[in-house]
Structures are given as structure tokens and as C-alpha cells.
C-alpha positions as CSV (number, residue, x, y, z in Angstrom):
1,M,120.3,152.6,107.9
2,R,120.2,154.7,111.1
3,Q,116.4,154.5,111.2
4,S,116.5,150.7,111.0
5,R,119.1,150.5,113.7
6,N,116.9,152.7,116.0
7,Y,113.9,150.5,115.2
8,L,115.8,147.3,116.1
9,Q,117.0,148.8,119.3
10,S,113.5,149.9,120.3
11,R,112.1,146.5,119.5
12,K,114.9,144.8,121.5
13,W,113.9,146.8,124.7
14,R,110.2,146.2,124.2
15,M,110.9,142.4,124.1
16,I,113.1,142.7,127.3
17,F,110.3,144.5,129.1
18,A,107.7,142.0,128.0
19,W,109.8,139.1,129.3
20,V,110.3,140.8,132.6
21,A,106.5,141.4,132.9
22,I,105.8,137.7,132.1
23,I,108.4,136.4,134.6
24,T,107.0,138.8,137.3
25,A,103.5,137.7,136.7
26,C,104.4,134.0,136.9
27,F,106.3,134.5,140.1
28,S,103.2,136.3,141.6
29,V,101.0,133.4,140.6
30,M,103.3,131.0,142.3
31,I,103.3,133.0,145.5
32,V,99.5,133.4,145.5
33,S,99.1,129.7,144.7
34,A,101.4,128.7,147.5
35,K,99.6,130.9,150.0
36,Y,96.3,129.5,149.0
37,K,97.2,125.8,149.0
38,A,99.1,125.7,152.3
39,P,96.2,125.9,154.8
40,H,94.0,123.6,152.7
41,N,96.6,120.8,152.5
42,S,95.8,119.6,156.0
43,V,95.2,115.9,155.4
44,K,98.5,114.1,155.7
45,R,99.4,110.5,155.1
46,V,101.6,110.2,158.2
47,T,103.0,112.6,160.8
48,V,106.3,111.7,162.5
49,T,105.9,111.8,166.2
50,G,108.2,110.9,169.1
51,K,106.9,107.3,168.9
52,S,106.6,106.5,165.2
53,A,104.5,107.4,162.2
54,T,101.0,108.3,163.2
55,I,98.2,106.4,161.5
56,F,95.0,108.4,161.3
57,F,92.6,105.4,161.7
58,S,93.4,103.3,164.7
59,S,92.0,101.3,167.5
60,N,92.9,100.1,171.0
61,Y,92.6,96.4,169.8
62,L,92.5,96.4,166.0
63,A,95.6,96.7,163.8
64,E,96.7,96.5,160.2
65,S,98.1,93.0,160.8
66,I,95.3,91.1,162.6
67,T,95.9,90.9,166.3
68,K,94.8,88.1,168.8
69,N,93.3,89.6,171.9
70,G,92.7,87.1,174.6
71,V,91.5,87.4,178.2
72,S,92.2,84.8,180.8
73,V,89.6,84.2,183.5
74,E,89.7,82.2,186.7
75,E,88.9,78.5,186.8
76,D,85.6,79.1,188.6
77,F,84.5,82.1,186.6
78,T,80.9,82.0,185.3
79,G,79.9,85.0,183.4
80,D,80.2,87.2,180.4
81,T,83.5,88.7,179.2
82,N,83.5,92.1,177.6
83,F,85.8,93.6,175.1
84,D,85.4,97.4,174.6
85,I,86.6,98.2,171.1
86,K,87.5,101.8,170.2
87,I,88.0,103.2,166.7
88,C,89.3,106.7,166.2
89,N,90.6,109.2,163.7
90,T,94.1,109.5,165.2
91,D,96.8,107.3,166.8
92,V,94.9,105.9,169.8
93,L,98.1,106.2,171.9
94,K,99.2,109.7,170.8
95,P,96.0,111.7,170.2
96,V,97.8,114.9,169.1
97,E,96.8,115.3,165.5
98,F,93.5,114.2,163.9
99,Y,92.3,113.4,160.5
100,S,90.5,116.5,159.3
101,K,87.9,114.9,157.1
102,A,85.1,112.5,158.0
103,I,86.1,108.8,157.7
104,N,83.4,106.5,156.4
105,Y,83.9,102.9,157.2
106,T,82.3,99.4,157.4
107,L,82.6,97.2,160.5
108,T,82.3,93.5,160.1
109,A,82.3,90.8,162.8
110,E,82.4,87.0,162.3
111,V,82.6,84.0,164.5
112,V,85.6,81.8,163.5
113,K,87.9,79.2,164.8
114,E,91.4,79.9,166.0
115,N,92.9,79.4,162.5
116,G,90.3,81.7,161.0
117,S,88.2,79.0,159.4
118,S,84.4,78.8,159.8
119,F,82.4,76.7,162.2
120,T,79.6,74.5,160.9
121,E,76.2,75.1,162.4
122,S,76.3,71.9,164.4
123,E,79.8,72.6,165.8
124,L,78.8,76.1,167.1
125,A,75.4,74.9,168.3
126,T,77.1,72.3,170.4
127,I,79.4,74.9,172.0
128,L,76.9,77.7,172.5
129,G,73.6,75.9,173.2
130,D,71.1,78.7,173.8
131,A,73.8,81.3,174.5
132,K,74.6,84.1,172.1
133,I,77.6,86.4,171.5
134,G,76.5,90.0,171.5
135,L,77.8,93.1,169.7
136,Y,76.7,96.5,171.2
137,R,77.3,100.1,170.8
138,L,79.1,101.8,173.7
139,E,78.4,105.4,174.4
140,G,79.7,107.4,177.3
141,G,80.8,104.2,178.9
142,S,77.3,102.8,178.8
143,Q,76.2,99.7,176.8
144,S,73.2,100.2,174.5
145,S,70.1,98.3,175.7
146,T,69.6,96.7,172.3
147,P,72.4,94.7,170.6
148,L,73.6,95.6,167.1
149,Y,73.7,91.9,166.5
150,E,73.6,88.5,168.3
151,F,75.7,85.6,167.0
152,D,74.7,82.0,167.2
153,S,75.0,78.8,165.2
154,T,72.9,80.2,162.3
155,H,74.1,83.8,162.5
156,M,77.9,83.9,162.4
157,T,78.6,87.0,160.3
158,Y,77.5,90.6,160.6
159,T,78.3,93.8,158.6
160,L,77.6,97.3,159.9
161,S,77.7,99.7,157.0
162,S,77.8,103.5,156.9
163,E,79.8,104.0,160.1
164,S,81.6,107.3,160.3
165,L,84.1,109.3,162.3
166,V,83.2,113.0,161.9
167,P,85.5,115.6,163.4
168,T,84.2,119.1,164.2
169,A,86.0,122.5,164.7
170,A,85.2,122.3,168.4
171,N,86.1,118.7,168.8
172,P,88.5,117.3,166.2
173,S,88.7,113.9,168.0
174,A,86.1,111.5,166.6
175,T,85.6,108.1,168.2
176,K,83.2,105.2,167.9
177,Q,83.1,102.4,170.5
178,Y,81.6,98.9,170.5
179,R,81.3,96.2,173.2
180,L,81.7,92.6,172.3
181,V,80.1,90.3,174.9
182,M,81.3,86.7,174.9
183,P,79.3,84.3,177.2
184,E,80.7,81.7,179.5
185,Q,80.1,79.0,176.9
186,T,82.9,80.3,174.7
187,I,85.6,80.1,177.4
188,S,88.5,77.8,176.2
189,K,86.3,76.4,173.4
190,G,88.3,77.8,170.5
191,V,85.6,80.4,169.7
192,Y,87.1,83.6,168.2
193,V,85.3,86.7,167.0
194,R,87.1,88.5,164.2
195,V,86.3,92.2,164.0
196,T,87.4,94.3,161.0
197,A,87.0,98.0,160.2
198,T,87.5,99.0,156.6
199,P,87.5,102.6,155.3
200,A,85.4,103.3,152.3
201,S,87.1,103.9,148.9
202,G,88.9,107.1,148.4
203,Y,91.0,107.0,151.6
204,S,94.4,106.1,150.1
205,D,96.1,107.8,153.0
206,L,94.6,105.4,155.6
207,P,95.1,101.7,156.3
208,A,93.2,99.4,153.9
209,S,91.7,97.8,157.1
210,I,92.4,97.1,160.7
211,S,91.4,93.8,162.4
212,G,91.6,91.8,165.6
213,S,90.4,88.5,166.9
214,F,88.9,88.1,170.4
215,Y,88.7,85.0,172.7
216,V,88.4,83.9,176.3
217,R,90.3,81.1,178.1
218,R,90.7,79.8,181.6
219,K,93.8,80.3,183.7
220,T,94.3,79.7,187.4
221,F,95.0,82.8,189.4
222,N,95.9,83.2,193.0
223,L,92.7,84.3,194.7
224,T,93.9,84.3,198.3
225,A,93.4,87.3,200.5
226,G,95.9,89.3,198.6
227,W,96.4,90.7,195.1
228,T,98.7,89.7,192.3
229,G,99.2,91.1,188.8
230,A,100.3,89.3,185.6
231,F,100.1,89.5,181.9
232,N,97.4,87.2,180.6
233,D,98.0,87.0,176.9
234,D,98.5,83.8,175.0
235,E,102.1,82.8,175.9
236,S,102.3,80.3,173.0
237,I,102.7,83.4,170.8
238,G,106.0,85.3,171.2
239,T,106.1,88.8,172.6
240,A,107.3,90.1,169.2
241,Q,103.8,89.4,167.8
242,Y,102.1,91.8,170.2
243,D,101.8,95.6,170.0
244,G,99.8,95.7,173.2
245,F,99.5,93.5,176.3
246,N,96.7,92.7,178.6
247,Y,97.5,92.9,182.3
248,A,95.2,91.5,185.0
249,I,95.2,92.3,188.7
250,T,93.3,89.7,190.7
251,G,92.7,88.8,194.3
252,G,90.5,89.2,197.4
253,G,90.0,91.7,200.2
254,T,90.6,95.4,200.2
255,A,94.1,96.9,199.7
256,T,96.0,99.9,198.4
257,K,98.9,98.8,196.1
258,T,101.6,100.5,194.1
259,L,101.5,99.6,190.4
260,S,104.8,100.3,188.7
261,W,106.0,99.9,185.1
262,D,109.1,100.6,183.0
263,S,108.0,103.6,180.9
264,T,111.0,103.3,178.6
265,I,109.5,100.1,177.2
266,L,105.8,100.1,178.1
267,E,103.1,102.8,178.2
268,V,99.8,102.4,179.8
269,D,96.3,103.4,178.5
270,W,96.0,106.3,180.9
271,K,92.3,106.9,180.3
272,Q,91.7,103.2,181.1
273,I,93.7,103.7,184.4
274,Q,91.3,106.5,185.3
275,E,88.2,104.5,184.5
276,V,89.2,101.1,185.9
277,F,90.6,102.3,189.2
278,S,88.6,105.5,189.5
279,Y,92.0,107.2,189.6
280,T,91.8,111.0,190.1
281,G,95.5,111.8,190.6
282,S,97.7,113.4,188.0
283,Q,99.7,111.3,185.5
284,P,103.0,110.5,187.2
285,S,106.5,111.4,186.1
286,A,109.1,108.7,185.6
287,D,112.0,108.4,188.1
288,A,115.6,108.4,187.0
289,N,115.3,104.8,185.9
290,G,112.2,105.4,183.8
291,I,109.9,103.8,186.3
292,M,106.4,105.2,186.7
293,S,104.3,104.4,189.7
294,I,100.7,105.0,190.9
295,Q,98.7,104.0,194.0
296,V,95.6,101.9,193.2
297,N,92.8,101.0,195.5
298,L,91.6,97.4,195.1
299,N,88.4,95.8,196.4
300,S,87.2,92.3,195.6
301,E,83.6,93.5,196.1
302,S,83.9,94.9,192.5
303,G,84.6,91.4,191.2
304,G,88.1,90.7,192.3
305,R,89.6,91.5,188.9
306,Y,91.0,94.6,187.2
307,D,92.1,94.6,183.5
308,I,94.3,97.2,181.9
309,Q,96.5,97.4,178.8
310,F,100.1,98.3,178.1
311,Y,101.5,99.2,174.8
312,V,105.0,99.3,173.3
313,T,106.5,102.8,173.8
314,D,108.5,103.3,170.6
315,K,110.7,101.6,168.0
316,T,113.6,101.2,170.4
317,A,111.3,99.4,172.9
318,R,109.9,97.3,170.1
319,T,113.4,96.0,169.3
320,T,113.9,95.3,173.0
321,I,110.7,93.4,173.5
322,N,111.2,91.4,170.3
323,G,114.0,89.6,172.2
324,Y,112.1,89.1,175.4
325,A,110.7,85.9,176.8
326,W,107.4,86.3,178.7
327,S,109.2,86.1,182.0
328,A,111.3,89.2,181.1
329,L,108.1,91.0,180.1
330,D,106.5,90.2,183.4
331,A,109.4,91.9,185.2
332,L,108.6,95.2,183.6
333,V,105.4,95.6,185.7
334,T,105.1,95.1,189.4
335,L,102.3,95.3,192.0
336,E,103.7,95.9,195.5
């Protein structure tokens, strides 16, 4: 009996030690697994920033809900109108974090009417005549000499496959740029070009696609020997439908003006400010009221027109703008 009791006691302790060993081993595996996975789990669906959730596939013009991007030109304007479209692997306004893998996508462009329906060949031929709408690559600010595609009455749709945004260790920011050139014949003729970028399959953490429509219309501006600034988006569409706004400064002569905006509601495309105005100063700080101001040099010899873009600052600003009439939005930006 004593021998059996000793045997049972010995067996009991062996089982306890075995369980302790198993639990310790499992815990060690969990730690090793956690240490291994952490640095490799770098692709995130969204990152919460000071503005809102960051989408790692964005554009200065295209969005998940198709945008309408119009430019207004003077009554006597006779030339091409360019739209420089940028697609990147981060939030175009807050380039802080970048998608760590290459993004393969397809770019499509099609000539459509305002409601998105197709033109007949005869309809578009009557509008364009011999003119063509061009789509070009834009690299380093320079337009490629050969177009990717030219649209006319018999060529209204184009698909560019195998495009990619490839980050590197040295430069995690990956960007592709395209220039859409719309000739004078399209002005105020209801001709729209719808551009869509669609990631390839396998990117469940990116938007299914981003799109935007582009058009040109005529609008009378004051072209006296002075300069004025105004938003030139389609005012038949409410401000709540826009995530960004086109602002045009037009006039004649040479002048230095102060451009100011309410930074609590609108933020400017700073890189565009540098390019359009050849601005070399530092980015300004807002005053106590949230107003940012810069000095810009204007010269009508360069065409008498400067176009820049403003974007909605954050969710609070979005709510504010949703209740604005266009006149209230105009008051947010001044040229003095």
C-alpha cells in the first residue's frame, strides 16, 4: 500500500512538471510570434490622423465618389485647358504615412456627357471638328512629347493597364501624374472626360476605385488693370458636394498681393502654391483667428490667370461648409 501511494505521488508531480513545461513553451512561442509579426504587419487599412482616416490610394482630383472638376475661363479665352492629375500611395493632403507595397492599377478615361452618358459619333464630331482631347504623362512638371491617347469622335474610351506606384526604402512616396488637355472646342459644350483609377485585385485595404470628371466652361472675369480672386466651380452644385475647390486669380498688369484664407476651414495645396507663384518663402503660421497669409507676385505676361486648389481641413470644417452658400465660401479667401 505504501509503495502504491509513493508511486501515485511521484506520478502526480511528474504530471505537474509536464504541464508547467507545456505552458512555458506555449508562452514562449506566443512571445516569439508576436515579436516576429509586429514589424511585418506594416500595411494598414487606415491610419487615424489629425484630419480623418487616411486612404493609401488618393488623388488631387479623383475620389471614391466621383467628383466634378470644372475650370472657368474668360469669355475671350482661345486655347487649351490643362488638368494635371496626380495619383499617389498616401493621402494627397497629408503625406505622412505611405502604403508599403507596390500598388498596381488601371487608368481609364472616357469622353461623356454631363450626365455620364455617351456621345454619338456625329454629336462629338460636330463639337470637336478636327480638334482632339489629349491625355499625356507628366514627369517632373514636363508634359511628354507624345500623348498616351487622343480622343475624338471615333475614339472616346482609353484604358491604360499595368500602371503601378512602387515605393522604395529611400523614397516611400510613389506618385504618377497625367495631364488632360481639353481644347477650346470643348468649352461650355457639355463635354466631360471621366477618369478612373482602379487598383488590381488583392487590395482589399484600398478603395475599389477613385474617379473624377473634367470640363471647361466660360465665365466673365474682371480683366481690368487689377487682380481679383474667386472660386470658379459649378455653383449649381452645392458646396457640400465638393471636397476641394478651384480658385482662380485673374487680372492684368503687375502687382504684389496678399492672399489670405481661413485655415480652420480650408487648406491649400502648398506644393501648388510654390509651383504656380514661384513662391520660395516658408509655409506661414496662422494668426490668432486661424488666418494664413502669403505675398504673391502677379504678372499678366504669364497669361493673366493663376489657378490653385483649396481643400476641406477636417471633419469639423466639413460640417461647417455643408451649411455654406457659395457667397459664404467666397468670404473665406481674400486677395488684397
